[in-house]
C-alpha positions as CSV (number, residue, x, y, z in Angstrom):
1,X,-33.6,-16.7,32.9
2,X,-31.0,-14.0,33.3
3,X,-28.2,-16.5,33.7
4,X,-28.8,-17.6,30.0
5,X,-27.9,-14.1,28.8
6,X,-24.2,-14.6,29.9
7,X,-23.8,-17.2,27.2
8,X,-24.9,-14.9,24.3
9,X,-21.2,-14.0,23.5
10,X,-20.5,-17.7,23.1
11,X,-23.5,-18.2,20.9
12,X,-22.5,-15.3,18.7
13,X,-19.0,-16.6,18.4
14,X,-20.4,-20.0,17.5
15,X,-22.7,-18.6,14.8
16,X,-19.8,-16.5,13.4
17,X,-17.6,-19.7,13.3
18,X,-20.3,-21.5,11.4
19,X,-20.7,-18.7,8.8
20,X,-16.9,-18.6,8.4
21,X,-16.7,-22.3,8.0
22,X,-19.3,-22.1,5.3
23,X,-17.3,-19.6,3.3
24,X,-14.2,-21.8,3.6
25,X,-15.9,-25.0,2.5
26,X,-18.7,-23.9,0.2
27,X,-17.0,-21.0,-1.5
28,X,-13.1,-20.9,-1.3
29,X,-12.8,-24.6,-1.7
30,X,-14.2,-24.0,-5.2
31,X,-10.8,-22.5,-6.3
32,X,-8.8,-24.9,-4.2
33,X,-10.0,-27.9,-6.1
34,X,-10.1,-26.2,-9.5
35,X,-7.9,-27.8,-12.1
36,X,-6.0,-25.5,-14.3
37,X,-5.5,-26.9,-17.8
38,X,-2.9,-26.4,-20.5
39,X,-3.9,-25.2,-23.9
40,X,-5.7,-28.1,-25.9
41,X,-4.5,-29.1,-29.3
42,X,-7.6,-27.7,-30.8
43,X,-7.4,-24.4,-29.0
44,X,-9.2,-21.4,-30.6
45,X,-7.4,-18.1,-31.0
46,X,-9.9,-15.4,-32.1
47,X,-8.7,-12.0,-33.0
48,X,-8.1,-9.8,-29.9
49,X,-7.7,-6.2,-29.0
50,X,-5.6,-5.5,-25.8
51,X,-6.8,-2.2,-24.3
52,X,-4.5,-0.3,-22.0
53,X,-5.2,3.1,-20.5
54,X,-2.0,5.1,-19.5
55,X,-1.6,8.4,-17.8
56,X,1.9,9.6,-17.1
57,X,3.2,6.0,-17.4
58,X,6.5,6.8,-19.3
59,X,8.7,4.4,-17.2
60,X,6.1,1.6,-17.1
61,X,5.6,1.8,-20.8
62,X,9.3,1.4,-21.3
63,X,9.5,-1.6,-19.0
64,X,6.3,-3.5,-19.8
65,X,4.6,-2.6,-23.1
66,X,7.0,-4.7,-25.3
67,X,6.1,-7.8,-23.3
68,X,2.5,-7.3,-24.5
69,X,3.4,-6.4,-28.0
70,X,5.5,-9.5,-28.3
71,X,2.8,-11.9,-27.3
72,X,2.8,-15.3,-29.3
73,X,-0.6,-14.8,-30.8
74,X,-1.8,-15.0,-34.5
75,X,-4.0,-11.9,-34.7
76,X,-4.0,-9.1,-32.2
77,X,-3.6,-5.4,-31.7
78,X,-2.7,-3.2,-28.7
79,X,-4.9,-0.1,-28.3
80,X,-3.0,2.3,-26.0
81,X,-5.0,5.3,-24.7
82,X,-2.5,8.0,-23.8
83,X,-4.8,9.8,-21.3
84,X,-3.6,13.4,-21.1
85,X,0.0,12.5,-20.1
86,X,2.4,15.3,-19.3
87,X,5.5,13.2,-19.2
88,X,7.3,11.8,-22.2
89,X,4.8,8.9,-22.8
90,X,4.0,10.3,-26.3
91,X,7.6,10.0,-27.5
92,X,8.0,6.5,-26.0
93,X,4.8,5.4,-27.9
94,X,5.9,7.0,-31.1
95,X,9.2,5.1,-31.0
96,X,7.3,1.8,-30.3
97,X,4.8,2.5,-33.1
98,X,7.6,2.5,-35.6
99,X,8.7,-1.0,-34.6
100,X,5.3,-2.5,-33.8
101,X,2.6,-1.9,-36.5
102,X,-0.1,-3.6,-34.3
103,X,0.3,-0.8,-31.7
104,X,-2.7,1.6,-32.0
105,X,-2.1,4.8,-30.0
106,X,-5.1,7.0,-29.1
107,X,-4.2,10.2,-27.6
108,X,-6.5,12.3,-25.3
109,X,-5.8,16.0,-24.6
110,X,-6.7,17.9,-21.5
111,X,-9.9,19.9,-21.6
112,X,-10.3,22.8,-19.2
113,X,-14.1,22.4,-19.3
114,X,-14.4,18.6,-19.3
115,X,-12.6,16.5,-16.7
116,X,-12.9,12.8,-17.2
117,X,-11.9,9.6,-15.3
118,X,-10.7,6.3,-16.4
119,X,-14.0,5.0,-17.6
120,X,-14.0,7.6,-20.4
121,X,-10.5,6.6,-21.5
122,X,-11.5,2.9,-21.4
123,X,-14.6,3.7,-23.5
124,X,-12.4,5.5,-26.0
125,X,-10.1,2.6,-26.2
126,X,-13.0,0.1,-26.8
127,X,-14.4,2.4,-29.6
128,X,-10.9,2.5,-31.1
129,X,-10.5,-1.3,-31.0
130,X,-11.0,-3.2,-34.3
131,X,-11.7,-6.6,-32.8
132,X,-14.9,-7.9,-31.1
133,X,-13.0,-9.5,-28.2
134,X,-11.0,-7.3,-25.8
135,X,-8.5,-8.0,-23.2
136,X,-7.7,-5.3,-20.6
137,X,-4.6,-4.7,-18.5
138,X,-2.7,-1.7,-17.1
139,X,0.6,0.1,-18.0
140,X,2.3,-1.2,-14.9
141,X,1.6,-4.8,-15.7
142,X,3.7,-7.5,-17.3
143,X,2.5,-10.9,-18.4
144,X,4.3,-13.9,-17.0
145,X,4.8,-15.4,-20.4
146,X,4.1,-14.8,-24.1
147,X,1.3,-17.3,-23.9
148,X,-0.9,-14.9,-21.9
149,X,-3.2,-13.9,-24.8
150,X,-3.5,-17.5,-26.0
151,X,-4.9,-18.6,-22.7
152,X,-7.3,-15.5,-22.5
153,X,-8.4,-15.9,-26.2
154,X,-9.1,-19.6,-25.9
155,X,-11.2,-18.9,-22.8
156,X,-13.8,-17.2,-25.0
157,X,-14.8,-20.6,-26.4
158,X,-18.2,-22.1,-25.5
159,X,-20.0,-18.8,-25.7
160,X,-18.3,-17.1,-22.9
161,X,-18.4,-13.3,-22.9
162,X,-16.4,-12.5,-19.8
163,X,-13.0,-13.9,-18.8
164,X,-11.7,-13.2,-15.3
165,X,-8.0,-13.4,-15.0
166,X,-5.6,-12.9,-12.1
167,X,-2.9,-10.4,-11.4
168,X,-0.6,-10.9,-8.5
169,X,1.7,-8.3,-7.1
170,X,5.5,-8.6,-7.2
171,X,7.2,-9.7,-4.0
172,X,9.1,-7.1,-2.0
173,X,10.5,-6.9,1.6
174,X,8.4,-5.8,4.5
175,X,5.0,-6.3,6.1
176,X,3.1,-4.0,3.8
177,X,4.0,-6.1,0.8
178,X,2.9,-9.3,2.5
179,X,-0.3,-7.7,3.4
180,X,-1.0,-6.3,0.0
181,X,-0.3,-9.7,-1.6
182,X,-2.5,-11.4,1.0
183,X,-5.3,-9.0,0.4
184,X,-5.0,-9.5,-3.4
185,X,-5.0,-13.2,-2.8
186,X,-8.0,-13.1,-0.6
187,X,-9.9,-10.9,-3.1
188,X,-8.9,-13.3,-5.8
189,X,-10.0,-16.5,-4.0
190,X,-13.3,-14.8,-3.4
191,X,-14.2,-13.5,-6.8
192,X,-12.8,-16.5,-8.7
193,X,-14.6,-19.0,-6.4
194,X,-17.9,-17.2,-6.8
195,X,-17.4,-17.2,-10.6
196,X,-16.9,-20.9,-10.4
197,X,-20.2,-21.1,-8.4
198,X,-21.7,-19.2,-11.3
199,X,-22.2,-16.0,-9.3
200,X,-19.5,-13.7,-10.5
201,X,-19.6,-10.3,-8.9
202,X,-16.3,-8.6,-9.9
203,X,-13.1,-8.7,-11.9
204,X,-9.8,-6.9,-11.8
205,X,-8.9,-4.6,-14.7
206,X,-5.3,-5.6,-14.6
207,X,-6.2,-8.9,-16.2
208,X,-9.7,-9.5,-17.6
209,X,-11.5,-9.7,-20.9
210,X,-15.0,-9.2,-22.4
211,X,-16.7,-8.8,-25.8
212,X,-17.4,-5.5,-27.4
213,X,-21.1,-6.6,-28.0
214,X,-21.6,-7.1,-24.2
215,X,-20.2,-3.7,-23.5
216,X,-22.5,-1.9,-25.8
217,X,-25.4,-4.1,-25.0
218,X,-25.1,-3.2,-21.4
219,X,-24.7,0.5,-22.4
220,X,-21.1,0.5,-21.3
221,X,-20.4,2.4,-18.0
222,X,-23.5,4.6,-18.4
223,X,-25.2,3.4,-15.2
224,X,-22.2,4.1,-13.0
225,X,-20.2,6.8,-14.9
226,X,-20.7,9.1,-12.0
227,X,-18.6,6.8,-9.9
228,X,-14.9,7.5,-10.6
229,X,-13.7,3.9,-10.0
230,X,-15.3,0.6,-11.1
231,X,-14.5,0.2,-14.8
232,X,-13.7,-3.3,-14.0
233,X,-15.6,-4.7,-11.0
234,X,-18.8,-2.7,-11.6
235,X,-18.9,-3.8,-15.2
236,X,-18.7,-7.5,-14.2
237,X,-21.1,-6.9,-11.4
238,X,-23.8,-5.6,-13.7
239,X,-23.1,-7.8,-16.8
240,X,-22.0,-11.3,-15.6
241,X,-24.6,-14.0,-15.7
242,X,-24.5,-17.7,-14.6
243,X,-23.5,-18.8,-18.2
244,X,-21.4,-16.1,-19.8
245,X,-18.4,-15.9,-17.4
246,X,-15.3,-18.0,-17.0
247,X,-11.9,-17.8,-15.2
248,X,-8.4,-18.1,-16.6
249,X,-5.7,-18.5,-14.0
250,X,-3.1,-20.7,-15.7
251,X,0.4,-19.5,-14.5
252,X,1.2,-18.4,-18.1
253,X,-1.9,-16.3,-18.1
254,X,-1.2,-14.4,-15.0
255,X,-0.1,-10.7,-15.2
256,X,2.3,-9.3,-12.7
257,X,2.1,-5.8,-11.2
258,X,4.0,-3.4,-9.0
259,X,2.5,-3.0,-5.5
260,X,2.2,0.2,-3.5
261,X,5.2,0.9,-1.3
262,X,3.6,3.3,1.2
263,X,0.7,2.9,3.5
264,X,-0.8,6.2,2.3
265,X,-0.8,5.3,-1.4
266,X,-2.3,1.9,-0.6
267,X,-5.1,3.5,1.5
268,X,-5.9,5.8,-1.4
269,X,-6.1,2.8,-3.7
270,X,-8.4,0.9,-1.3
271,X,-10.6,4.0,-0.9
272,X,-11.2,4.0,-4.7
273,X,-12.1,0.3,-4.6
274,X,-14.6,0.8,-1.8
275,X,-16.2,3.7,-3.7
276,X,-17.2,1.2,-6.4
277,X,-18.3,-1.5,-4.1
278,X,-21.2,0.7,-2.9
279,X,-22.8,0.3,-6.3
280,X,-22.7,-3.6,-6.3
281,X,-25.9,-5.5,-6.5
282,X,-27.7,-5.9,-3.2
283,X,-27.1,-9.7,-3.0
284,X,-23.4,-9.2,-3.5
285,X,-23.1,-6.4,-1.0
286,X,-24.8,-8.7,1.6
287,X,-22.7,-11.6,0.7
288,X,-19.4,-9.6,1.1
289,X,-20.6,-7.9,4.2
290,X,-21.3,-11.2,5.8
291,X,-17.9,-12.5,4.8
292,X,-16.1,-9.6,6.5
293,X,-18.4,-9.1,9.5
294,X,-18.6,-12.7,10.5
295,X,-14.8,-12.9,10.6
296,X,-14.4,-9.7,12.7
297,X,-17.2,-10.9,15.1
298,X,-15.6,-14.3,15.3
299,X,-12.2,-12.9,16.3
300,X,-13.7,-10.3,18.7
301,X,-15.8,-12.8,20.6
302,X,-13.1,-15.4,20.5
303,X,-10.8,-13.1,22.3
304,X,-13.5,-11.8,24.6
305,X,-14.6,-15.3,25.4
306,X,-11.1,-16.4,26.5
307,X,-11.3,-13.7,29.3
308,X,-15.0,-14.0,30.1
309,X,-15.4,-17.8,30.2
310,X,-12.1,-19.3,31.4
311,X,-14.0,-22.7,31.8
312,X,-14.6,-22.7,28.0
313,X,-11.1,-21.8,26.8
314,X,-10.4,-25.2,25.6
315,X,-13.5,-25.2,23.4
316,X,-12.8,-21.8,22.1
317,X,-9.2,-22.7,21.3
318,X,-10.4,-25.9,19.6
319,X,-12.9,-23.9,17.5
320,X,-10.2,-21.5,16.4
321,X,-7.7,-24.3,15.4
322,X,-10.3,-26.3,13.6
323,X,-11.1,-23.3,11.5
324,X,-7.4,-22.5,11.1
325,X,-6.5,-26.0,9.9
326,X,-9.3,-26.1,7.4
327,X,-8.4,-22.6,6.2
328,X,-4.7,-23.5,5.8
329,X,-5.5,-26.6,3.8
330,X,-7.8,-24.7,1.5
331,X,-5.5,-21.7,1.2
332,X,-2.4,-23.9,0.5
333,X,-4.0,-25.2,-2.7
334,X,-5.3,-21.8,-3.7
335,X,-2.1,-20.0,-2.9
336,X,-0.1,-22.5,-5.0
337,X,-2.3,-21.8,-8.0
338,X,-2.1,-18.0,-7.4
339,X,1.6,-18.1,-6.8
340,X,1.7,-16.8,-3.3
341,X,2.5,-19.9,-1.4
342,X,5.2,-18.1,0.7
343,X,2.3,-16.3,2.5
344,X,0.8,-19.5,4.0
345,X,2.8,-19.5,7.2
346,X,1.8,-15.8,7.8
347,X,-1.9,-16.5,7.3
348,X,-2.9,-16.6,11.1
349,X,-1.6,-13.0,11.5
350,X,-2.4,-11.7,8.0
351,X,-6.0,-13.0,8.3
352,X,-6.8,-11.1,11.5
353,X,-5.1,-7.9,10.1
354,X,-7.0,-8.3,6.8
355,X,-10.4,-8.5,8.2
356,X,-10.1,-5.7,10.7
357,X,-8.3,-3.4,8.2
358,X,-11.1,-4.1,5.5
359,X,-13.8,-3.5,8.0
360,X,-12.4,-0.2,9.3
361,X,-11.4,1.0,5.9
362,X,-14.9,0.1,4.5
363,X,-16.5,2.1,7.3
364,X,-14.4,5.2,7.1
365,X,-14.6,5.2,3.2
366,X,-18.2,6.0,3.7
367,X,-17.2,9.5,4.8
368,X,-14.5,10.0,2.2
369,X,-14.8,11.7,-1.2
370,X,-13.8,9.8,-4.2
371,X,-10.3,10.3,-5.6
372,X,-9.4,10.3,-9.3
373,X,-7.6,7.3,-10.8
374,X,-4.5,9.4,-11.5
């Protein structure tokens, strides 16, 4: 009987392989086969309010805000919440307000007794919006085209209340940039695929939209106001249903952002994200933990099996390459849609690094205090 126990690592590796294969074929393939569509001739363009919260974003406002103000859209406003900025954001916004009457600036002042996070600023922006349908982005983001709002606005048709967009990071030299863009892609292929499976669990605040009615019906951020992050993903996690959520990933609807350029700033950013994920619904936490843990277990036992079971190396190698080939085929299609196809050849290395980094960062974030958004 004892002899059977020596095969437990092989059995564990096999089980992890099956789970990983399921995620690839049953989940990520949803985005890979998804057909992006151009705007139809009978596209609907309801009035929109673009809500942006900015704290000490003077340079980003100079570089990016006009690309949003100049969107080719029949009826929209931009609500810019200047959140206690100490730089010259106020003067930049005053100048832009003179040239763009549809720019509505809401200024928040520092209060010694009341310290607030981004959720408060977002709530103020929503309350200051005049339109029922709202699109959200950040000050460091720039739409790929002036058709961004047309794609987002038309996505509200057929009784949809939440629109999940996509925001890639700009390409820069170095491994950190490749990893950040791969992590962003992996996050996107996951949340977009699950949305297509009618099980949306998160969105990214750099490019998403929802209705004011849904916000107030769900009591805004009240249930997670104590968590500093999560104005985007936690809102979707708690308010998305099988029928009220759609995605919008047409290239003209993608919004580009500047990535972090140091490992320390990137780690702080990820710590904020992990702080919000603790409040996900139980089924979504289990789903995501299985996604990460099965990959980590697969790689650990694959490597261990190569040393412990030399007679099975051929089978282990075959299992790895079958998974990799299927992964590359699915990722190629999805990466093309999400404009990161240059990362495909780096996938074998980035995939390993991504899963182990995410697992370790998630574990250590349990012992970290939350950090403010700015």
